[in-house]
C-alpha positions in Angstrom: -22.4 -109.3 0.2 -19.1 -109.8 2.1 -18.4 -113.2 3.8 -19.0 -113.6 7.5 -15.6 -114.7 8.7 -12.9 -112.1 9.5 -10.1 -113.5 7.5 -12.4 -114.0 4.4 -13.6 -110.4 4.8 -10.0 -109.2 4.6 -9.6 -111.2 1.4 -12.9 -109.9 0.1 -11.7 -106.3 0.6 -8.3 -107.1 -1.0 -10.0 -108.6 -4.0 -12.3 -105.6 -4.3 -9.4 -103.1 -4.4 -7.3 -105.2 -6.7 -10.2 -105.7 -9.1 -10.8 -101.9 -9.2 -7.1 -101.4 -10.0 -7.2 -104.2 -12.7 -10.2 -102.6 -14.3 -8.6 -99.1 -14.3 -11.2 -97.8 -11.9 -8.3 -96.9 -9.6 -5.1 -95.7 -11.2 -1.6 -94.9 -9.9 -1.8 -91.8 -7.7 -5.6 -92.1 -7.0 -6.7 -91.7 -3.4 -8.8 -94.4 -1.8 -12.2 -93.5 -0.4 -11.9 -92.7 3.3 -12.2 -95.6 5.7 -15.7 -94.8 7.0 -17.2 -94.5 3.5 -15.4 -97.6 2.2 -16.4 -99.7 5.1 -20.1 -98.6 4.7 -19.9 -99.2 0.9 -18.5 -102.7 1.3 -20.6 -103.6 4.3 -17.6 -104.6 6.4 -16.2 -103.4 9.7 -13.1 -101.2 9.9 -10.8 -103.8 11.5 -10.6 -106.2 8.4 -10.6 -103.2 6.2 -7.5 -101.8 7.9 -5.9 -105.2 7.7 -6.6 -105.4 4.0 -5.1 -102.0 3.4 -2.1 -102.8 5.5 -1.5 -106.0 3.5 -1.7 -104.2 0.2 0.6 -101.5 1.6 3.1 -104.2 2.6 3.0 -105.5 -1.0 3.7 -101.9 -2.3 0.3 -101.7 -4.0 -1.0 -99.0 -1.7 0.8 -96.1 0.0 -0.3 -94.4 3.2 0.7 -90.7 3.3 0.8 -89.1 6.7 -2.1 -86.7 7.0 -3.1 -87.3 3.4 -4.8 -90.7 3.2 -4.1 -93.9 1.3 -3.1 -93.8 -2.4 -2.5 -96.3 -5.2 1.2 -96.6 -5.7 3.2 -96.7 -8.9 2.8 -100.2 -10.1 3.7 -102.7 -12.9 0.4 -104.2 -14.4 2.1 -107.5 -14.8 2.9 -107.7 -11.1 -0.6 -106.6 -10.1 -2.1 -109.3 -12.4 0.0 -112.0 -10.8 -1.1 -110.9 -7.3 -4.7 -110.9 -8.4 -4.4 -114.4 -9.9 -2.7 -115.5 -6.6 -5.7 -114.4 -4.6 -8.3 -115.8 -7.0 -6.7 -119.0 -8.0 -4.6 -119.9 -4.9 -3.0 -123.2 -5.9 -2.9 -125.5 -2.9 0.3 -127.0 -4.2 1.9 -123.8 -2.9 1.3 -125.1 0.6 4.8 -126.7 0.6 6.3 -123.3 -0.4 4.4 -121.5 2.3 5.9 -123.8 4.9 9.3 -123.5 3.4 9.0 -119.8 3.7 7.7 -120.0 7.3 10.6 -122.2 8.3 13.1 -119.7 7.0 11.4 -116.5 8.1 10.1 -117.6 11.5 13.2 -119.4 12.6 15.4 -116.5 11.7 12.9 -114.1 13.5 13.0 -116.2 16.6 16.8 -116.2 16.5 16.8 -112.4 16.2 14.2 -112.1 18.9 16.5 -113.8 21.3 19.1 -111.1 20.6 16.9 -108.0 20.4 13.9 -108.7 22.8 13.1 -106.4 25.6 11.6 -107.4 29.0 8.3 -106.0 27.7 8.5 -108.1 24.5 9.1 -111.2 26.7 6.1 -110.4 28.8 3.9 -109.9 25.7 5.0 -113.3 24.3 4.4 -115.1 27.6 0.9 -113.6 27.9 0.2 -114.6 24.3 1.4 -118.2 25.1 -0.9 -118.2 28.2 -3.9 -117.2 26.1 -3.0 -119.8 23.4 -2.7 -122.6 26.0 -6.0 -121.7 27.6 -7.7 -121.6 24.2 -6.2 -124.9 23.1 -7.5 -126.5 26.4 -11.0 -125.1 25.6 -10.7 -126.4 22.0 -9.9 -129.9 23.3 -13.1 -129.7 25.4 -15.2 -128.5 22.3 -15.6 -125.1 24.0 -13.6 -123.1 21.4 -13.2 -123.4 17.6 -10.2 -123.5 15.3 -10.5 -119.8 14.5 -10.0 -118.9 18.2 -7.0 -121.2 18.4 -5.4 -119.7 15.3 -6.0 -116.2 16.5 -4.2 -117.0 19.7 -1.5 -118.8 17.8 -1.0 -115.8 15.6 -0.5 -113.7 18.8 2.4 -115.9 19.8 4.1 -116.0 16.4 3.6 -112.4 15.6 4.7 -111.5 19.1 8.0 -113.3 18.5 8.4 -111.7 15.2 7.8 -108.2 16.7 10.4 -109.0 19.4 13.0 -109.3 16.6 12.5 -105.5 16.1 12.6 -105.9 12.3 9.4 -104.6 10.6 10.2 -106.6 7.4 10.1 -109.9 9.3 6.9 -108.9 11.1 5.0 -107.8 7.9 6.1 -110.7 5.7 5.5 -113.3 8.4 2.0 -112.0 8.9 1.4 -112.1 5.1 2.7 -115.6 4.7 0.7 -116.9 7.7 -2.4 -115.3 6.3 -1.9 -116.9 2.9 -2.3 -120.4 4.5 -4.9 -119.7 7.2 -7.3 -117.8 4.8 -7.6 -121.0 2.8 -8.7 -123.0 5.8 -5.8 -125.4 5.6 -6.2 -126.2 9.3 -9.8 -127.6 8.9 -10.1 -131.0 10.5 -10.5 -132.8 7.1 -6.9 -131.9 6.3 -5.4 -132.8 9.6 -3.5 -136.1 10.1 -2.4 -135.3 13.6 -5.4 -134.0 15.6 -3.2 -133.4 18.6 -0.9 -130.9 16.9 -2.6 -127.9 18.5 -1.9 -129.4 22.0 1.6 -130.3 21.0 2.3 -126.8 19.8 2.0 -125.6 23.4 5.2 -127.5 24.3 7.0 -126.1 21.3 6.0 -122.5 22.2 7.4 -123.1 25.7 10.7 -124.2 24.3 10.9 -121.2 22.0 10.1 -118.7 24.7 12.7 -120.3 27.1 15.4 -119.9 24.4 14.3 -116.3 23.8 14.3 -115.5 27.5 17.8 -117.0 27.9 18.9 -115.0 24.8 20.0 -118.2 23.2 19.6 -117.4 19.5 20.7 -120.8 18.2 18.2 -122.7 20.5 15.4 -120.3 19.5 16.1 -120.9 15.8 16.1 -124.7 16.2 13.0 -124.7 18.4 11.0 -122.6 15.9 12.2 -124.6 12.9 11.1 -127.8 14.6 7.8 -126.3 15.5 7.0 -125.2 11.9 8.0 -128.6 10.5 5.8 -130.3 13.1 2.8 -128.2 12.0 3.6 -129.1 8.3 3.7 -132.8 9.2 0.2 -132.5 10.8 -1.4 -131.7 7.5 -2.4 -133.9 4.6 -1.0 -131.8 1.7 -2.0 -134.4 -0.9 -5.6 -134.0 0.3 -5.3 -130.2 0.1 -4.1 -130.5 -3.5 -6.7 -133.1 -4.5 -9.6 -131.0 -3.2 -8.4 -127.8 -4.9 -7.6 -129.5 -8.2 -11.1 -131.1 -8.1 -12.7 -127.6 -7.8 -10.8 -126.3 -10.7 -11.8 -129.1 -13.2 
C-alpha cells in the first residue's frame, strides 16, 4: 500500500519504477503503462504520479515522447543502481551537501531572476509570498502544519527559479529541495530555531525587493543568506545520529 503523504507517495512511485528497471521488468525503450492504469495499479492519485515521472525524466531515466507516451531511456546500469541506493539509503550526512547545492543553485537563480523576470513573474512571486506569510501565521497559531508551510515555501522558491527563465535551474532546484523535504528534515525534533519559518518571511521580502529592482547582486546575497539561515536552524548532528541509529 502506498504511504499517505504526498511527498512520500512521489517517492513510493519513483522507487517502484526504479525497482522494475533494476529487476529488468522494464528495459531501455520500453513504454510505461498509461497514467490512468498505473495510478490505479499503484493506488495513488495522478498528481504525485506525474511528479515522480517528471523527476525521473529530469534525471534522464525516463523520456516523454510527444503523442507517444513515456519510455525508459537508454541508461547505464551503474548510474541507475546509484540512484536507487540514494532513494533507499539516503544518508543524512548528505544534508550538508544538499544545503551547499541549494546555496549555489538558488542564489544564482535569484540573481538571474532579477535580470530576466517579467511583470507576470513578479506578480506570481508576490502572490506566493503572500500565501506563505498567511500560512506561517496560521502555523504559529497551530492552525496549519509543517507540510502546508513547506508547500507554500516551495511556491516562493520555485516561483523565483521559474522567473530566471532557465529550465535547468527550475528542475534541479525542485529535485534538490525534494531530496531534503521528503526525508522530513524540517520536523520539530530537528529544529534548533523554532522561529525560522517566521524569520523566512523577512528574507523572502528582501529577495523579492531585489528582484523587483532588478538588482541581481542584492538578490544573490539575500537568497544566499536565506538558505544559510535555514541550514543554521537545523540540528544536522541529530539528523545524522537518528539515521545512523536506524541503519545499525
